PyMOL Python script that loads the backbone (N, CA, C, O; Angstrom):
from pymol import cmd

cmd.read_pdbstr("""\
ATOM      1  N   MET A   1      -6.811   5.161  33.608  1.00  0.00           N
ATOM      2  CA  MET A   1      -6.312   5.655  32.233  1.00  0.00           C
ATOM      3  C   MET A   1      -5.198   6.522  32.048  1.00  0.00           C
ATOM      4  O   MET A   1      -4.370   6.499  32.959  1.00  0.00           O
ATOM      5  N   ALA A   2      -5.036   7.078  31.345  1.00  0.00           N
ATOM      6  CA  ALA A   2      -3.598   7.703  31.340  1.00  0.00           C
ATOM      7  C   ALA A   2      -4.262   9.091  30.360  1.00  0.00           C
ATOM      8  O   ALA A   2      -5.356   9.320  29.844  1.00  0.00           O
ATOM      9  N   TYR A   3      -2.696   9.957  30.457  1.00  0.00           N
ATOM     10  CA  TYR A   3      -2.814  11.358  29.515  1.00  0.00           C
ATOM     11  C   TYR A   3      -3.676  11.366  28.065  1.00  0.00           C
ATOM     12  O   TYR A   3      -3.258  10.628  27.173  1.00  0.00           O
ATOM     13  N   SER A   4      -4.552  11.969  27.883  1.00  0.00           N
ATOM     14  CA  SER A   4      -5.205  11.865  26.613  1.00  0.00           C
ATOM     15  C   SER A   4      -4.856  13.406  26.014  1.00  0.00           C
ATOM     16  O   SER A   4      -4.972  14.419  26.704  1.00  0.00           O
ATOM     17  N   SER A   5      -4.553  13.404  25.059  1.00  0.00           N
ATOM     18  CA  SER A   5      -3.571  14.890  24.238  1.00  0.00           C
ATOM     19  C   SER A   5      -5.325  15.672  23.985  1.00  0.00           C
ATOM     20  O   SER A   5      -5.184  16.890  24.090  1.00  0.00           O
ATOM     21  N   THR A   6      -6.301  15.434  23.800  1.00  0.00           N
ATOM     22  CA  THR A   6      -7.412  16.086  23.351  1.00  0.00           C
ATOM     23  C   THR A   6      -8.133  16.664  24.455  1.00  0.00           C
ATOM     24  O   THR A   6      -8.909  17.613  24.349  1.00  0.00           O
ATOM     25  N   GLY A   7      -7.864  16.093  25.458  1.00  0.00           N
ATOM     26  CA  GLY A   7      -8.140  16.673  27.037  1.00  0.00           C
ATOM     27  C   GLY A   7      -7.658  18.253  27.432  1.00  0.00           C
ATOM     28  O   GLY A   7      -8.151  19.095  28.183  1.00  0.00           O
ATOM     29  N   LEU A   8      -6.269  18.249  26.428  1.00  0.00           N
ATOM     30  CA  LEU A   8      -5.315  19.451  26.774  1.00  0.00           C
ATOM     31  C   LEU A   8      -5.508  20.659  25.710  1.00  0.00           C
ATOM     32  O   LEU A   8      -5.203  20.682  24.518  1.00  0.00           O
ATOM     33  N   GLN A   9      -6.193  21.790  26.626  1.00  0.00           N
ATOM     34  CA  GLN A   9      -6.330  22.940  25.726  1.00  0.00           C
ATOM     35  C   GLN A   9      -5.656  24.204  25.973  1.00  0.00           C
ATOM     36  O   GLN A   9      -5.476  24.454  27.164  1.00  0.00           O
ATOM     37  N   PRO A  10      -5.277  24.982  25.206  1.00  0.00           N
ATOM     38  CA  PRO A  10      -4.687  26.488  25.403  1.00  0.00           C
ATOM     39  C   PRO A  10      -5.495  27.029  26.101  1.00  0.00           C
ATOM     40  O   PRO A  10      -6.575  26.450  26.214  1.00  0.00           O
ATOM     41  N   ILE A  11      -5.352  27.957  26.623  1.00  0.00           N
ATOM     42  CA  ILE A  11      -6.551  28.912  26.954  1.00  0.00           C
ATOM     43  C   ILE A  11      -6.117  30.530  26.639  1.00  0.00           C
ATOM     44  O   ILE A  11      -5.071  30.957  27.128  1.00  0.00           O
ATOM     45  N   GLY A  12      -6.738  31.162  26.029  1.00  0.00           N
ATOM     46  CA  GLY A  12      -5.911  32.508  25.796  1.00  0.00           C
ATOM     47  C   GLY A  12      -5.485  32.581  24.389  1.00  0.00           C
ATOM     48  O   GLY A  12      -5.874  31.972  23.392  1.00  0.00           O
ATOM     49  N   GLY A  13      -4.205  33.862  24.639  1.00  0.00           N
ATOM     50  CA  GLY A  13      -3.870  33.835  23.682  1.00  0.00           C
ATOM     51  C   GLY A  13      -2.532  33.401  23.497  1.00  0.00           C
ATOM     52  O   GLY A  13      -1.666  34.274  23.566  1.00  0.00           O
ATOM     53  N   GLN A  14      -2.088  31.898  23.211  1.00  0.00           N
ATOM     54  CA  GLN A  14      -1.120  31.310  23.126  1.00  0.00           C
ATOM     55  C   GLN A  14      -0.231  31.330  22.284  1.00  0.00           C
ATOM     56  O   GLN A  14       0.832  30.782  22.575  1.00  0.00           O
ATOM     57  N   ALA A  15      -0.397  32.003  20.909  1.00  0.00           N
ATOM     58  CA  ALA A  15       0.316  32.278  19.893  1.00  0.00           C
ATOM     59  C   ALA A  15       1.249  33.298  20.096  1.00  0.00           C
ATOM     60  O   ALA A  15       2.236  33.285  19.361  1.00  0.00           O
ATOM     61  N   LYS A  16       1.115  34.492  21.234  1.00  0.00           N
ATOM     62  CA  LYS A  16       1.695  35.448  21.598  1.00  0.00           C
ATOM     63  C   LYS A  16       2.538  35.705  22.837  1.00  0.00           C
ATOM     64  O   LYS A  16       3.025  36.757  23.250  1.00  0.00           O
ATOM     65  N   ALA A  17       2.593  34.161  23.444  1.00  0.00           N
ATOM     66  CA  ALA A  17       3.172  33.831  24.834  1.00  0.00           C
ATOM     67  C   ALA A  17       4.672  34.102  24.409  1.00  0.00           C
ATOM     68  O   ALA A  17       5.435  34.647  25.207  1.00  0.00           O
ATOM     69  N   GLY A  18       5.014  33.790  23.377  1.00  0.00           N
ATOM     70  CA  GLY A  18       6.981  33.805  23.489  1.00  0.00           C
ATOM     71  C   GLY A  18       7.533  33.073  24.913  1.00  0.00           C
ATOM     72  O   GLY A  18       6.877  32.037  24.801  1.00  0.00           O
ATOM     73  N   ASN A  19       8.037  32.954  25.759  1.00  0.00           N
ATOM     74  CA  ASN A  19       8.471  32.618  27.258  1.00  0.00           C
ATOM     75  C   ASN A  19       7.615  32.917  28.165  1.00  0.00           C
ATOM     76  O   ASN A  19       7.463  32.081  29.056  1.00  0.00           O
ATOM     77  N   ALA A  20       6.793  34.203  28.220  1.00  0.00           N
ATOM     78  CA  ALA A  20       5.870  33.756  28.973  1.00  0.00           C
ATOM     79  C   ALA A  20       4.899  32.645  29.384  1.00  0.00           C
ATOM     80  O   ALA A  20       4.627  31.879  28.459  1.00  0.00           O
ATOM     81  N   PRO A  21       4.329  32.389  30.528  1.00  0.00           N
ATOM     82  CA  PRO A  21       3.864  31.092  31.199  1.00  0.00           C
ATOM     83  C   PRO A  21       2.927  31.476  30.165  1.00  0.00           C
ATOM     84  O   PRO A  21       2.747  32.539  29.571  1.00  0.00           O
ATOM     85  N   GLN A  22       2.163  29.898  30.079  1.00  0.00           N
ATOM     86  CA  GLN A  22       1.256  29.828  29.629  1.00  0.00           C
ATOM     87  C   GLN A  22      -0.124  29.086  29.966  1.00  0.00           C
ATOM     88  O   GLN A  22       0.211  28.044  30.530  1.00  0.00           O
ATOM     89  N   VAL A  23      -1.168  29.128  29.904  1.00  0.00           N
ATOM     90  CA  VAL A  23      -2.423  28.724  30.781  1.00  0.00           C
ATOM     91  C   VAL A  23      -3.239  27.738  29.817  1.00  0.00           C
ATOM     92  O   VAL A  23      -3.638  28.088  28.707  1.00  0.00           O
ATOM     93  N   TRP A  24      -3.463  26.329  30.427  1.00  0.00           N
ATOM     94  CA  TRP A  24      -3.825  24.933  29.835  1.00  0.00           C
ATOM     95  C   TRP A  24      -5.356  24.846  30.943  1.00  0.00           C
ATOM     96  O   TRP A  24      -5.535  25.308  32.070  1.00  0.00           O
ATOM     97  N   SER A  25      -6.351  23.982  29.954  1.00  0.00           N
ATOM     98  CA  SER A  25      -7.268  23.497  30.284  1.00  0.00           C
ATOM     99  C   SER A  25      -7.195  21.923  30.120  1.00  0.00           C
ATOM    100  O   SER A  25      -7.239  21.482  28.972  1.00  0.00           O
ATOM    101  N   TYR A  26      -7.087  21.052  31.174  1.00  0.00           N
ATOM    102  CA  TYR A  26      -7.204  19.460  31.100  1.00  0.00           C
ATOM    103  C   TYR A  26      -8.531  19.101  32.104  1.00  0.00           C
ATOM    104  O   TYR A  26      -8.874  19.561  33.193  1.00  0.00           O
ATOM    105  N   THR A  27      -9.147  17.995  31.164  1.00  0.00           N
ATOM    106  CA  THR A  27     -10.304  16.855  31.255  1.00  0.00           C
ATOM    107  C   THR A  27      -9.796  15.792  31.271  1.00  0.00           C
ATOM    108  O   THR A  27      -9.008  15.314  30.456  1.00  0.00           O
ATOM    109  N   SER A  28     -10.242  15.324  32.257  1.00  0.00           N
ATOM    110  CA  SER A  28      -9.927  13.719  32.024  1.00  0.00           C
ATOM    111  C   SER A  28     -10.743  13.085  33.378  1.00  0.00           C
ATOM    112  O   SER A  28     -10.946  13.551  34.499  1.00  0.00           O
ATOM    113  N   THR A  29     -11.010  12.148  32.907  1.00  0.00           N
ATOM    114  CA  THR A  29     -11.692  10.901  34.144  1.00  0.00           C
ATOM    115  C   THR A  29     -11.142  10.114  35.037  1.00  0.00           C
ATOM    116  O   THR A  29     -11.626   9.213  35.722  1.00  0.00           O
ATOM    117  N   ASP A  30      -9.561  10.752  34.925  1.00  0.00           N
ATOM    118  CA  ASP A  30      -8.830   9.980  36.103  1.00  0.00           C
ATOM    119  C   ASP A  30      -9.125  10.987  36.912  1.00  0.00           C
ATOM    120  O   ASP A  30      -9.767  12.035  36.835  1.00  0.00           O
ATOM    121  N   ALA A  31      -8.130  10.077  38.182  1.00  0.00           N
ATOM    122  CA  ALA A  31      -8.637  10.627  39.616  1.00  0.00           C
ATOM    123  C   ALA A  31      -7.582  12.258  39.660  1.00  0.00           C
ATOM    124  O   ALA A  31      -6.742  12.281  38.760  1.00  0.00           O
ATOM    125  N   LYS A  32      -7.587  12.954  40.175  1.00  0.00           N
ATOM    126  CA  LYS A  32      -6.808  14.200  40.483  1.00  0.00           C
ATOM    127  C   LYS A  32      -5.074  13.568  41.090  1.00  0.00           C
ATOM    128  O   LYS A  32      -3.984  14.069  40.811  1.00  0.00           O
ATOM    129  N   THR A  33      -5.227  12.881  41.582  1.00  0.00           N
ATOM    130  CA  THR A  33      -3.918  12.297  41.942  1.00  0.00           C
ATOM    131  C   THR A  33      -3.066  11.539  41.615  1.00  0.00           C
ATOM    132  O   THR A  33      -2.009  11.299  42.198  1.00  0.00           O
ATOM    133  N   ALA A  34      -3.749  10.809  39.985  1.00  0.00           N
ATOM    134  CA  ALA A  34      -3.284   9.870  39.099  1.00  0.00           C
ATOM    135  C   ALA A  34      -2.500  11.168  38.193  1.00  0.00           C
ATOM    136  O   ALA A  34      -1.351  10.981  37.792  1.00  0.00           O
ATOM    137  N   ILE A  35      -3.183  12.421  37.923  1.00  0.00           N
ATOM    138  CA  ILE A  35      -3.135  13.087  37.246  1.00  0.00           C
ATOM    139  C   ILE A  35      -2.001  13.953  37.688  1.00  0.00           C
ATOM    140  O   ILE A  35      -1.269  14.314  36.766  1.00  0.00           O
ATOM    141  N   ASP A  36      -1.595  14.490  39.224  1.00  0.00           N
ATOM    142  CA  ASP A  36      -0.616  15.226  39.496  1.00  0.00           C
ATOM    143  C   ASP A  36       0.695  14.444  39.589  1.00  0.00           C
ATOM    144  O   ASP A  36       1.798  14.934  39.828  1.00  0.00           O
ATOM    145  N   ALA A  37       0.449  13.315  39.392  1.00  0.00           N
ATOM    146  CA  ALA A  37       1.823  12.279  39.492  1.00  0.00           C
ATOM    147  C   ALA A  37       2.590  12.382  38.596  1.00  0.00           C
ATOM    148  O   ALA A  37       2.220  12.288  37.426  1.00  0.00           O
ATOM    149  N   SER A  38       3.865  12.604  38.956  1.00  0.00           N
ATOM    150  CA  SER A  38       5.167  12.765  37.475  1.00  0.00           C
ATOM    151  C   SER A  38       5.446  11.607  36.561  1.00  0.00           C
ATOM    152  O   SER A  38       5.451  10.377  36.522  1.00  0.00           O
ATOM    153  N   GLY A  39       5.699  12.804  35.768  1.00  0.00           N
ATOM    154  CA  GLY A  39       5.450  11.662  34.361  1.00  0.00           C
ATOM    155  C   GLY A  39       3.711  11.141  33.550  1.00  0.00           C
ATOM    156  O   GLY A  39       3.550  10.409  32.574  1.00  0.00           O
ATOM    157  N   TYR A  40       2.619  11.859  34.420  1.00  0.00           N
ATOM    158  CA  TYR A  40       1.510  11.755  33.556  1.00  0.00           C
ATOM    159  C   TYR A  40       1.346  12.744  32.706  1.00  0.00           C
ATOM    160  O   TYR A  40       0.375  12.699  31.951  1.00  0.00           O
ATOM    161  N   PHE A  41       2.235  13.813  32.652  1.00  0.00           N
ATOM    162  CA  PHE A  41       1.862  14.420  30.996  1.00  0.00           C
ATOM    163  C   PHE A  41       3.348  14.470  30.829  1.00  0.00           C
ATOM    164  O   PHE A  41       3.936  15.296  31.526  1.00  0.00           O
ATOM    165  N   ASN A  42       4.017  13.757  30.058  1.00  0.00           N
ATOM    166  CA  ASN A  42       5.120  13.318  29.790  1.00  0.00           C
ATOM    167  C   ASN A  42       5.017  13.757  27.988  1.00  0.00           C
ATOM    168  O   ASN A  42       5.737  14.493  27.313  1.00  0.00           O
ATOM    169  N   ASP A  43       3.847  12.976  27.640  1.00  0.00           N
ATOM    170  CA  ASP A  43       3.531  12.984  26.032  1.00  0.00           C
ATOM    171  C   ASP A  43       3.118  14.391  25.554  1.00  0.00           C
ATOM    172  O   ASP A  43       2.887  14.538  24.354  1.00  0.00           O
ATOM    173  N   ALA A  44       2.987  15.614  26.540  1.00  0.00           N
ATOM    174  CA  ALA A  44       2.504  16.671  26.310  1.00  0.00           C
ATOM    175  C   ALA A  44       4.312  17.627  26.451  1.00  0.00           C
ATOM    176  O   ALA A  44       4.496  18.833  26.286  1.00  0.00           O
ATOM    177  N   SER A  45       4.962  16.969  26.663  1.00  0.00           N
ATOM    178  CA  SER A  45       6.791  17.816  27.465  1.00  0.00           C
ATOM    179  C   SER A  45       7.002  18.739  26.473  1.00  0.00           C
ATOM    180  O   SER A  45       7.762  19.671  26.740  1.00  0.00           O
ATOM    181  N   ASP A  46       6.370  18.673  25.112  1.00  0.00           N
ATOM    182  CA  ASP A  46       6.722  19.282  23.805  1.00  0.00           C
ATOM    183  C   ASP A  46       6.255  20.722  23.560  1.00  0.00           C
ATOM    184  O   ASP A  46       6.644  21.531  22.718  1.00  0.00           O
ATOM    185  N   VAL A  47       5.190  20.847  24.649  1.00  0.00           N
ATOM    186  CA  VAL A  47       4.223  21.998  24.949  1.00  0.00           C
ATOM    187  C   VAL A  47       4.474  22.776  25.842  1.00  0.00           C
ATOM    188  O   VAL A  47       4.656  23.966  25.585  1.00  0.00           O
ATOM    189  N   LEU A  48       4.549  22.253  27.201  1.00  0.00           N
ATOM    190  CA  LEU A  48       4.613  22.750  28.377  1.00  0.00           C
ATOM    191  C   LEU A  48       5.659  23.142  28.976  1.00  0.00           C
ATOM    192  O   LEU A  48       6.401  22.189  28.739  1.00  0.00           O
ATOM    193  N   LYS A  49       6.275  23.873  29.599  1.00  0.00           N
ATOM    194  CA  LYS A  49       7.191  24.407  30.195  1.00  0.00           C
ATOM    195  C   LYS A  49       6.765  24.514  31.538  1.00  0.00           C
ATOM    196  O   LYS A  49       5.706  24.299  32.128  1.00  0.00           O
ATOM    197  N   VAL A  50       8.397  25.085  31.994  1.00  0.00           N
ATOM    198  CA  VAL A  50       7.906  24.938  33.839  1.00  0.00           C
ATOM    199  C   VAL A  50       7.554  26.615  33.653  1.00  0.00           C
ATOM    200  O   VAL A  50       8.119  27.455  32.954  1.00  0.00           O
ATOM    201  N   GLY A  51       6.289  26.746  34.650  1.00  0.00           N
ATOM    202  CA  GLY A  51       5.671  27.619  35.075  1.00  0.00           C
ATOM    203  C   GLY A  51       4.535  27.700  34.097  1.00  0.00           C
ATOM    204  O   GLY A  51       3.613  28.466  34.378  1.00  0.00           O
ATOM    205  N   ASP A  52       4.521  27.495  33.767  1.00  0.00           N
ATOM    206  CA  ASP A  52       2.638  27.146  32.841  1.00  0.00           C
ATOM    207  C   ASP A  52       1.987  26.565  33.926  1.00  0.00           C
ATOM    208  O   ASP A  52       2.474  25.776  34.735  1.00  0.00           O
ATOM    209  N   LEU A  53       0.557  27.125  33.879  1.00  0.00           N
ATOM    210  CA  LEU A  53      -0.450  26.502  34.635  1.00  0.00           C
ATOM    211  C   LEU A  53      -1.668  25.554  33.936  1.00  0.00           C
ATOM    212  O   LEU A  53      -2.336  25.922  32.970  1.00  0.00           O
ATOM    213  N   ILE A  54      -1.810  24.284  34.614  1.00  0.00           N
ATOM    214  CA  ILE A  54      -2.894  23.963  34.174  1.00  0.00           C
ATOM    215  C   ILE A  54      -4.046  23.819  35.210  1.00  0.00           C
ATOM    216  O   ILE A  54      -3.944  23.648  36.425  1.00  0.00           O
ATOM    217  N   TYR A  55      -5.319  23.942  34.343  1.00  0.00           N
ATOM    218  CA  TYR A  55      -6.687  24.306  34.944  1.00  0.00           C
ATOM    219  C   TYR A  55      -6.999  22.820  35.008  1.00  0.00           C
ATOM    220  O   TYR A  55      -6.638  22.144  34.044  1.00  0.00           O
ATOM    221  N   ILE A  56      -7.501  22.341  35.819  1.00  0.00           N
ATOM    222  CA  ILE A  56      -7.646  20.153  35.669  1.00  0.00           C
ATOM    223  C   ILE A  56      -9.288  20.500  36.196  1.00  0.00           C
ATOM    224  O   ILE A  56      -9.619  21.297  37.074  1.00  0.00           O
ATOM    225  N   HIS A  57     -10.141  19.656  35.383  1.00  0.00           N
ATOM    226  CA  HIS A  57     -11.614  19.332  35.671  1.00  0.00           C
ATOM    227  C   HIS A  57     -11.380  17.699  35.491  1.00  0.00           C
ATOM    228  O   HIS A  57     -11.529  17.196  34.377  1.00  0.00           O
ATOM    229  N   ALA A  58     -11.081  17.056  36.407  1.00  0.00           N
ATOM    230  CA  ALA A  58     -11.593  15.832  36.940  1.00  0.00           C
ATOM    231  C   ALA A  58     -12.596  15.310  37.288  1.00  0.00           C
ATOM    232  O   ALA A  58     -13.429  16.077  37.772  1.00  0.00           O
ATOM    233  N   SER A  59     -12.940  13.926  37.212  1.00  0.00           N
ATOM    234  CA  SER A  59     -14.444  13.407  37.453  1.00  0.00           C
ATOM    235  C   SER A  59     -14.360  12.005  37.172  1.00  0.00           C
ATOM    236  O   SER A  59     -14.476  11.352  36.135  1.00  0.00           O
ATOM    237  N   THR A  60     -14.124  11.710  38.385  1.00  0.00           N
ATOM    238  CA  THR A  60     -14.141  10.051  38.848  1.00  0.00           C
ATOM    239  C   THR A  60     -15.368   9.602  39.590  1.00  0.00           C
ATOM    240  O   THR A  60     -15.744   9.938  40.713  1.00  0.00           O
ATOM    241  N   GLY A  61     -15.737   9.041  39.006  1.00  0.00           N
ATOM    242  CA  GLY A  61     -17.280   7.934  39.758  1.00  0.00           C
ATOM    243  C   GLY A  61     -18.010   9.212  39.650  1.00  0.00           C
ATOM    244  O   GLY A  61     -18.534   9.395  40.749  1.00  0.00           O
ATOM    245  N   GLY A  62     -18.264  10.078  38.937  1.00  0.00           N
ATOM    246  CA  GLY A  62     -19.551  11.011  38.984  1.00  0.00           C
ATOM    247  C   GLY A  62     -18.741  12.250  40.054  1.00  0.00           C
ATOM    248  O   GLY A  62     -19.240  13.366  39.910  1.00  0.00           O
ATOM    249  N   THR A  63     -17.867  12.197  40.826  1.00  0.00           N
ATOM    250  CA  THR A  63     -17.580  13.270  41.754  1.00  0.00           C
ATOM    251  C   THR A  63     -16.337  13.924  40.871  1.00  0.00           C
ATOM    252  O   THR A  63     -15.258  13.427  40.548  1.00  0.00           O
ATOM    253  N   ALA A  64     -16.983  15.411  40.568  1.00  0.00           N
ATOM    254  CA  ALA A  64     -15.715  16.084  39.539  1.00  0.00           C
ATOM    255  C   ALA A  64     -14.834  16.887  40.754  1.00  0.00           C
ATOM    256  O   ALA A  64     -15.212  17.024  41.917  1.00  0.00           O
ATOM    257  N   THR A  65     -13.973  17.220  40.361  1.00  0.00           N
ATOM    258  CA  THR A  65     -12.924  18.014  41.368  1.00  0.00           C
ATOM    259  C   THR A  65     -12.144  19.069  40.224  1.00  0.00           C
ATOM    260  O   THR A  65     -11.721  18.776  39.106  1.00  0.00           O
ATOM    261  N   PHE A  66     -12.118  20.449  40.963  1.00  0.00           N
ATOM    262  CA  PHE A  66     -11.391  21.505  40.005  1.00  0.00           C
ATOM    263  C   PHE A  66     -10.014  21.858  40.813  1.00  0.00           C
ATOM    264  O   PHE A  66     -10.058  22.056  42.027  1.00  0.00           O
ATOM    265  N   SER A  67      -8.888  21.921  40.141  1.00  0.00           N
ATOM    266  CA  SER A  67      -7.583  22.631  40.803  1.00  0.00           C
ATOM    267  C   SER A  67      -6.639  23.108  39.819  1.00  0.00           C
ATOM    268  O   SER A  67      -6.619  22.612  38.693  1.00  0.00           O
ATOM    269  N   LEU A  68      -5.854  24.038  40.166  1.00  0.00           N
ATOM    270  CA  LEU A  68      -4.921  24.591  39.437  1.00  0.00           C
ATOM    271  C   LEU A  68      -3.596  23.914  39.712  1.00  0.00           C
ATOM    272  O   LEU A  68      -3.423  23.515  40.863  1.00  0.00           O
ATOM    273  N   HIS A  69      -2.617  23.724  38.803  1.00  0.00           N
ATOM    274  CA  HIS A  69      -1.416  23.287  38.832  1.00  0.00           C
ATOM    275  C   HIS A  69      -0.235  23.807  38.210  1.00  0.00           C
ATOM    276  O   HIS A  69      -0.287  24.066  37.008  1.00  0.00           O
ATOM    277  N   PRO A  70       1.018  24.031  38.974  1.00  0.00           N
ATOM    278  CA  PRO A  70       1.420  24.838  37.767  1.00  0.00           C
ATOM    279  C   PRO A  70       2.694  23.464  37.672  1.00  0.00           C
ATOM    280  O   PRO A  70       2.894  22.500  38.411  1.00  0.00           O
ATOM    281  N   VAL A  71       3.587  24.084  36.011  1.00  0.00           N
ATOM    282  CA  VAL A  71       4.723  22.959  35.758  1.00  0.00           C
ATOM    283  C   VAL A  71       5.428  23.324  36.822  1.00  0.00           C
ATOM    284  O   VAL A  71       5.435  24.397  37.425  1.00  0.00           O
ATOM    285  N   VAL A  72       6.173  22.090  37.050  1.00  0.00           N
ATOM    286  CA  VAL A  72       7.483  22.634  38.300  1.00  0.00           C
ATOM    287  C   VAL A  72       8.667  22.006  37.560  1.00  0.00           C
ATOM    288  O   VAL A  72       9.784  22.294  37.991  1.00  0.00           O
ATOM    289  N   SER A  73       8.585  21.259  36.598  1.00  0.00           N
ATOM    290  CA  SER A  73       9.843  20.563  35.672  1.00  0.00           C
ATOM    291  C   SER A  73       9.403  20.078  34.477  1.00  0.00           C
ATOM    292  O   SER A  73       8.248  19.714  34.254  1.00  0.00           O
ATOM    293  N   ASN A  74      10.262  20.070  33.748  1.00  0.00           N
ATOM    294  CA  ASN A  74       9.882  19.252  32.425  1.00  0.00           C
ATOM    295  C   ASN A  74      11.523  19.076  31.714  1.00  0.00           C
ATOM    296  O   ASN A  74      12.000  19.737  30.792  1.00  0.00           O
ATOM    297  N   ALA A  75      11.953  18.321  32.239  1.00  0.00           N
ATOM    298  CA  ALA A  75      13.867  17.689  31.790  1.00  0.00           C
ATOM    299  C   ALA A  75      13.418  16.232  30.933  1.00  0.00           C
ATOM    300  O   ALA A  75      12.677  15.316  31.288  1.00  0.00           O
ATOM    301  N   SER A  76      14.072  16.405  29.864  1.00  0.00           N
ATOM    302  CA  SER A  76      14.393  14.966  29.242  1.00  0.00           C
ATOM    303  C   SER A  76      13.279  14.426  28.746  1.00  0.00           C
ATOM    304  O   SER A  76      13.347  13.228  28.472  1.00  0.00           O
ATOM    305  N   GLY A  77      12.087  15.085  28.521  1.00  0.00           N
ATOM    306  CA  GLY A  77      10.882  14.513  28.481  1.00  0.00           C
ATOM    307  C   GLY A  77       9.502  14.314  29.555  1.00  0.00           C
ATOM    308  O   GLY A  77       8.303  14.183  29.311  1.00  0.00           O
ATOM    309  N   VAL A  78      10.235  14.356  30.770  1.00  0.00           N
ATOM    310  CA  VAL A  78       9.392  14.273  31.865  1.00  0.00           C
ATOM    311  C   VAL A  78       8.881  15.067  32.715  1.00  0.00           C
ATOM    312  O   VAL A  78       9.545  15.578  33.617  1.00  0.00           O
ATOM    313  N   VAL A  79       7.941  15.221  32.579  1.00  0.00           N
ATOM    314  CA  VAL A  79       6.856  16.709  33.194  1.00  0.00           C
ATOM    315  C   VAL A  79       6.183  16.317  34.800  1.00  0.00           C
ATOM    316  O   VAL A  79       5.415  15.466  35.249  1.00  0.00           O
ATOM    317  N   ASP A  80       6.828  17.273  35.239  1.00  0.00           N
ATOM    318  CA  ASP A  80       6.269  17.059  36.711  1.00  0.00           C
ATOM    319  C   ASP A  80       4.795  18.415  37.137  1.00  0.00           C
ATOM    320  O   ASP A  80       4.658  19.365  36.366  1.00  0.00           O
ATOM    321  N   ILE A  81       4.339  18.348  37.746  1.00  0.00           N
ATOM    322  CA  ILE A  81       3.339  19.587  38.034  1.00  0.00           C
ATOM    323  C   ILE A  81       3.216  19.133  39.545  1.00  0.00           C
ATOM    324  O   ILE A  81       3.456  18.035  40.047  1.00  0.00           O
ATOM    325  N   GLY A  82       2.825  20.161  40.044  1.00  0.00           N
ATOM    326  CA  GLY A  82       2.682  20.956  41.726  1.00  0.00           C
ATOM    327  C   GLY A  82       1.600  19.867  41.594  1.00  0.00           C
ATOM    328  O   GLY A  82       1.036  19.375  40.617  1.00  0.00           O
ATOM    329  N   ASP A  83       1.492  19.626  43.175  1.00  0.00           N
ATOM    330  CA  ASP A  83       0.174  19.227  43.715  1.00  0.00           C
ATOM    331  C   ASP A  83      -1.070  19.962  43.335  1.00  0.00           C
ATOM    332  O   ASP A  83      -2.065  19.238  43.286  1.00  0.00           O
ATOM    333  N   GLY A  84      -1.237  21.097  43.084  1.00  0.00           N
ATOM    334  CA  GLY A  84      -2.272  22.006  42.738  1.00  0.00           C
ATOM    335  C   GLY A  84      -3.257  22.678  44.174  1.00  0.00           C
ATOM    336  O   GLY A  84      -3.283  22.349  45.360  1.00  0.00           O
ATOM    337  N   THR A  85      -3.705  23.326  43.695  1.00  0.00           N
ATOM    338  CA  THR A  85      -4.572  24.495  44.709  1.00  0.00           C
ATOM    339  C   THR A  85      -6.159  23.874  44.146  1.00  0.00           C
ATOM    340  O   THR A  85      -6.491  23.904  42.961  1.00  0.00           O
ATOM    341  N   ALA A  86      -6.810  23.459  44.987  1.00  0.00           N
ATOM    342  CA  ALA A  86      -8.106  22.920  45.145  1.00  0.00           C
ATOM    343  C   ALA A  86      -9.010  24.284  44.804  1.00  0.00           C
ATOM    344  O   ALA A  86      -8.891  25.297  45.493  1.00  0.00           O
ATOM    345  N   ILE A  87     -10.034  24.195  43.533  1.00  0.00           N
ATOM    346  CA  ILE A  87     -11.240  25.343  43.857  1.00  0.00           C
ATOM    347  C   ILE A  87     -12.466  24.464  43.989  1.00  0.00           C
ATOM    348  O   ILE A  87     -12.955  23.516  43.376  1.00  0.00           O
ATOM    349  N   SER A  88     -12.744  25.186  45.047  1.00  0.00           N
ATOM    350  CA  SER A  88     -14.488  24.902  45.626  1.00  0.00           C
ATOM    351  C   SER A  88     -15.323  24.944  44.900  1.00  0.00           C
ATOM    352  O   SER A  88     -15.638  26.122  44.725  1.00  0.00           O
ATOM    353  N   ALA A  89     -16.074  24.093  44.172  1.00  0.00           N
ATOM    354  CA  ALA A  89     -17.444  23.552  43.824  1.00  0.00           C
ATOM    355  C   ALA A  89     -18.608  23.816  44.715  1.00  0.00           C
ATOM    356  O   ALA A  89     -19.605  23.201  44.337  1.00  0.00           O
ATOM    357  N   THR A  90     -18.750  24.382  45.548  1.00  0.00           N
ATOM    358  CA  THR A  90     -19.834  24.377  46.398  1.00  0.00           C
ATOM    359  C   THR A  90     -20.274  25.526  45.871  1.00  0.00           C
ATOM    360  O   THR A  90     -19.682  26.256  45.076  1.00  0.00           O
ATOM    361  N   ASP A  91     -21.704  25.707  46.510  1.00  0.00           N
ATOM    362  CA  ASP A  91     -22.749  26.349  45.899  1.00  0.00           C
ATOM    363  C   ASP A  91     -23.678  26.714  47.092  1.00  0.00           C
ATOM    364  O   ASP A  91     -24.340  25.714  47.366  1.00  0.00           O
ATOM    365  N   SER A  92     -23.949  27.640  47.815  1.00  0.00           N
ATOM    366  CA  SER A  92     -24.676  27.359  49.207  1.00  0.00           C
ATOM    367  C   SER A  92     -25.546  28.370  48.907  1.00  0.00           C
ATOM    368  O   SER A  92     -26.321  28.326  49.862  1.00  0.00           O
ATOM    369  N   ASP A  93     -25.909  29.245  48.196  1.00  0.00           N
ATOM    370  CA  ASP A  93     -27.295  30.173  47.890  1.00  0.00           C
ATOM    371  C   ASP A  93     -28.452  29.362  47.544  1.00  0.00           C
ATOM    372  O   ASP A  93     -29.531  29.901  47.295  1.00  0.00           O
TER     373      ASP A  93
END
""", "prot")
cmd.dss("prot")
cmd.show_as("cartoon", "prot")
cmd.util.cbc("prot")
cmd.orient("prot")
């Protein structure tokens, strides 16, 4: 699959962000490895900026993954996000 603009949503008070990094949420059925590939977010290059943070909820084949990814570059319409930090979804109680 490919990037879907309906999956990317701002979190919090984006209207007052100015030059400060913004936080985004992205949900997709694409694999995390596909989502964090360079160029995946090119269609959002007009709203994403270096330093922004994207919380990604991916679910492929019924297996959910959760991770945080910084936008590491956005030049000439090409967006690249970092590999991200996985968020554990285990519940041991």
